[in-house]
VORO-984674 format. One record per residue: x, y, z of N, C-alpha, C in turn. Coordinates in nm, 4 decimals, m for minus. Last residue first. Example, Ala and Ser with C-alpha at 12.3 -4.5 7.8 and 13.67 -1.06 7.14 Angstrom:
(rec (1.2850, m0.2250, 0.7080), (1.3670, m0.1060, 0.7140), (1.2900, 0.0030, 0.7870)) (rec (1.3190, m0.5690, 0.7800), (1.2300, m0.4500, 0.7800), (1.3200, m0.3300, 0.7800)) 
% end
This chain:
(rec (m1.8300, 0.3702, m0.9068), (m1.8397, 0.4460, m0.7640), (m1.9749, 0.4583, m0.7375)) (rec (m1.7588, 0.0839, m1.0623), (m1.8622, 0.2174, m1.1385), (m1.8377, 0.2564, m0.9879)) (rec (m1.5338, m0.1564, m1.2499), (m1.6168, m0.1297, m1.0869), (m1.6611, 0.0444, m1.1299)) (rec (m1.5904, m0.3555, m1.4884), (m1.5555, m0.2166, m1.4624), (m1.6398, m0.2262, m1.3307)) (rec (m1.5521, m0.6647, m1.6418), (m1.6245, m0.5878, m1.5814), (m1.5431, m0.4751, m1.5184)) (rec (m1.3344, m0.8366, m1.7450), (m1.4202, m0.7798, m1.7947), (m1.5314, m0.6938, m1.8000)) (rec (m1.1601, m0.9099, m1.5437), (m1.2760, m0.9986, m1.6015), (m1.3839, m0.9641, m1.6733)) (rec (m0.8500, m0.9202, m1.4991), (m0.9404, m0.8648, m1.5392), (m1.0348, m0.9462, m1.6197)) (rec (m0.6336, m1.0249, m1.2192), (m0.7123, m1.0574, m1.3676), (m0.7930, m0.9980, m1.3664)) (rec (m0.3686, m0.9709, m1.1292), (m0.4967, m0.8582, m1.1304), (m0.5545, m0.9046, m1.2107)) (rec (m0.2195, m1.1586, m1.0860), (m0.2201, m1.1134, m0.9691), (m0.3776, m1.0417, m0.9935)) (rec (m0.1597, m1.2142, m1.3576), (m0.2193, m1.2851, m1.2778), (m0.3041, m1.2328, m1.1379)) (rec (m0.0796, m0.9561, m1.4423), (m0.1711, m0.9900, m1.5072), (m0.2506, m1.1272, m1.4297)) (rec (0.1757, m0.9486, m1.2762), (0.0455, m0.8014, m1.2803), (m0.0679, m0.8588, m1.3084)) (rec (0.3080, m1.1393, m1.3838), (0.3073, m1.1650, m1.2333), (0.1667, m1.0416, m1.2143)) (rec (0.3851, m1.0380, m1.6179), (0.2712, m1.1795, m1.6273), (0.2521, m1.1636, m1.4699)) (rec (0.5080, m0.7982, m1.5909), (0.3816, m0.8156, m1.6417), (0.2596, m0.9246, m1.6407)) (rec (0.7625, m0.9059, m1.4672), (0.6616, m0.8361, m1.3830), (0.5107, m0.8447, m1.4390)) (rec (0.8153, m1.0667, m1.6961), (0.8126, m1.1321, m1.5669), (0.7147, m1.0551, m1.4805)) (rec (0.8485, m0.8540, m1.9046), (0.7881, m0.9423, m1.8974), (0.7378, m1.0099, m1.7568)) (rec (1.0529, m0.7259, m1.7180), (0.9710, m0.6463, m1.7651), (0.8419, m0.7833, m1.7853)) (rec (1.2739, m0.9149, m1.7388), (1.2156, m0.8860, m1.6416), (1.1021, m0.7989, m1.6257)) (rec (1.3285, m0.9036, m2.0314), (1.2812, m1.0520, m1.9112), (1.2354, m1.0586, m1.8369)) (rec (1.4300, m0.6648, m2.1033), (1.2781, m0.6933, m2.1190), (1.2234, m0.8147, m2.0725)) (rec (1.5066, m0.4768, m1.7487), (1.5469, m0.5598, m1.9104), (1.4064, m0.5610, m1.9786)) (rec (1.4889, m0.1327, m1.6429), (1.4319, m0.3088, m1.6179), (1.4768, m0.3481, m1.7634)) (rec (1.5488, 0.0837, m1.6190), (1.6469, 0.0093, m1.5612), (1.5987, m0.0945, m1.5979)) (rec (1.3258, 0.2237, m1.7586), (1.4705, 0.2177, m1.8427), (1.5612, 0.1299, m1.7873)) (rec (1.1038, 0.2145, m1.5437), (1.1309, 0.0963, m1.6801), (1.2617, 0.1170, m1.7990)) (rec (1.2165, 0.3960, m1.3971), (1.2017, 0.2814, m1.3575), (1.2039, 0.1734, m1.4455)) (rec (1.2391, 0.6472, m1.5389), (1.3669, 0.5916, m1.4867), (1.3469, 0.4304, m1.4495)) (rec (0.9745, 0.6538, m1.6355), (1.0915, 0.6570, m1.7461), (1.2160, 0.5839, m1.7063)) (rec (0.8596, 0.7117, m1.3755), (0.8241, 0.5949, m1.4786), (0.9589, 0.5469, m1.5615)) (rec (1.0076, 0.9567, m1.2922), (1.0118, 0.8396, m1.1933), (0.9744, 0.6828, m1.3039)) (rec (0.8751, 1.1402, m1.4856), (1.0367, 1.1058, m1.4893), (1.0709, 0.9838, m1.3902)) (rec (0.6296, 1.1236, m1.3923), (0.6575, 1.0756, m1.5573), (0.8219, 1.0507, m1.5742)) (rec (0.5943, 1.2230, m1.1405), (0.5511, 1.0457, m1.1921), (0.5990, 1.0105, m1.3287)) (rec (0.7919, 1.3990, m0.9594), (0.7591, 1.3988, m1.1001), (0.7456, 1.2295, m1.1421)) (rec (0.7426, 1.5672, m0.6664), (0.7554, 1.4180, m0.7416), (0.7261, 1.4134, m0.8713)) (rec (0.8891, 1.6975, m0.4191), (0.8290, 1.7401, m0.5450), (0.8768, 1.6332, m0.6440)) (rec (0.7063, 1.6293, m0.1017), (0.8366, 1.5873, m0.2159), (0.7639, 1.6844, m0.3560)) (rec (0.4807, 1.6741, 0.0485), (0.6003, 1.7399, 0.0887), (0.6767, 1.7127, m0.0495)) (rec (0.2650, 1.5025, m0.0913), (0.2438, 1.6391, m0.0694), (0.3709, 1.7079, m0.0630)) (rec (0.3970, 1.2466, m0.0205), (0.3591, 1.3055, m0.1527), (0.3371, 1.4199, m0.1833)) (rec (0.3785, 1.2574, 0.2605), (0.5385, 1.2481, 0.2230), (0.5015, 1.3301, 0.0626)) (rec (0.1045, 1.2356, 0.3146), (0.2209, 1.3672, 0.3706), (0.3179, 1.3660, 0.3019)) (rec (0.0430, 1.0401, 0.2035), (m0.0325, 1.1049, 0.1280), (0.0820, 1.2608, 0.2033)) (rec (0.1819, 0.8040, 0.3889), (0.2230, 0.8505, 0.2264), (0.1448, 0.9961, 0.1676)) (rec (0.0490, 0.9232, 0.5999), (0.1770, 0.9112, 0.5989), (0.2370, 0.9569, 0.4695)) (rec (m0.2298, 0.7798, 0.5620), (m0.2172, 0.9422, 0.5913), (m0.0737, 1.0134, 0.5774)) (rec (m0.1312, 0.5312, 0.5302), (m0.2125, 0.5922, 0.4055), (m0.2021, 0.7451, 0.4264)) (rec (m0.0761, 0.4800, 0.8048), (0.0053, 0.4806, 0.6764), (m0.0245, 0.5562, 0.5593)) (rec (m0.3354, 0.4480, 0.9021), (m0.2192, 0.5495, 0.9795), (m0.0943, 0.5492, 0.8274)) (rec (m0.5089, 0.3084, 0.7269), (m0.5021, 0.4429, 0.7710), (m0.4099, 0.5221, 0.8198)) (rec (m0.3543, 0.0366, 0.5473), (m0.4096, 0.1004, 0.6424), (m0.4095, 0.2449, 0.6609)) (rec (m0.2161, 0.0210, 0.2613), (m0.1269, 0.0555, 0.3711), (m0.1924, 0.0894, 0.5020)) (rec (m0.3982, m0.1330, 0.1254), (m0.2694, m0.1887, 0.0971), (m0.1931, m0.1202, 0.2517)) (rec (m0.6518, m0.0173, 0.2020), (m0.6706, m0.1163, 0.1762), (m0.4962, m0.1954, 0.1667)) (rec (m0.5673, 0.3032, 0.1349), (m0.6132, 0.1898, 0.2701), (m0.6432, 0.0529, 0.2680)) (rec (m0.5215, 0.3031, m0.1729), (m0.4451, 0.3439, m0.0330), (m0.4865, 0.2642, 0.0842)) (rec (m0.7785, 0.2318, m0.2250), (m0.6671, 0.1551, m0.2864), (m0.5252, 0.1435, m0.1803)) (rec (m0.9041, 0.4553, m0.1219), (m0.9711, 0.2934, m0.1208), (m0.8366, 0.1730, m0.1374)) (rec (m0.8084, 0.6372, m0.2950), (m0.7906, 0.6197, m0.1326), (m0.8346, 0.4776, m0.1174)) (rec (m0.8235, 0.5818, m0.5690), (m0.6991, 0.5610, m0.4982), (m0.6925, 0.5766, m0.3342)) (rec (m1.1137, 0.5963, m0.5296), (m1.0518, 0.4581, m0.5918), (m0.9080, 0.4528, m0.5417)) (rec (m1.1379, 0.8697, m0.4772), (m1.2288, 0.7756, m0.4169), (m1.1334, 0.6517, m0.4521)) (rec (m1.0127, 0.9827, m0.6858), (m0.9820, 1.0094, m0.5857), (m1.0108, 0.8907, m0.4544)) (rec (m1.1957, 0.9096, m0.9468), (m1.0066, 0.8715, m0.9110), (m0.9610, 0.8607, m0.7701)) (rec (m1.4389, 1.0056, m0.8474), (m1.4241, 0.8971, m0.8866), (m1.3039, 0.8479, m0.8456)) (rec (m1.3433, 1.3058, m0.8544), (m1.3987, 1.2401, m0.7460), (m1.3772, 1.0948, m0.7172)) (rec (m1.3147, 1.3001, m1.1432), (m1.2065, 1.3570, m1.0404), (m1.2108, 1.2981, m0.9090)) (rec (m1.4432, 1.0720, m1.2684), (m1.4131, 1.1908, m1.2790), (m1.3254, 1.1962, m1.1679)) (rec (m1.2904, 0.8330, m1.5483), (m1.3497, 0.8577, m1.4230), (m1.3354, 1.0045, m1.3952)) (rec (m1.3738, 0.7070, m1.8502), (m1.3172, 0.7993, m1.7848), (m1.3646, 0.8178, m1.6296)) 
% end
């Protein structure tokens, strides 16, 4: 399990890698402004997918983010 500092640093790294700094800051601003319920969003997202779509998404994710048995520690 990661500490709060570690998970924040990992999240910021992911955001900056995918969004670059300007868009990362905009994303954080939007998230802080919105009342966002991740659990509700996740339930609605997965309920809207059929099993074949989920299987395809999982397969794509596993191919894109292959786990090599090593973990990254900050």
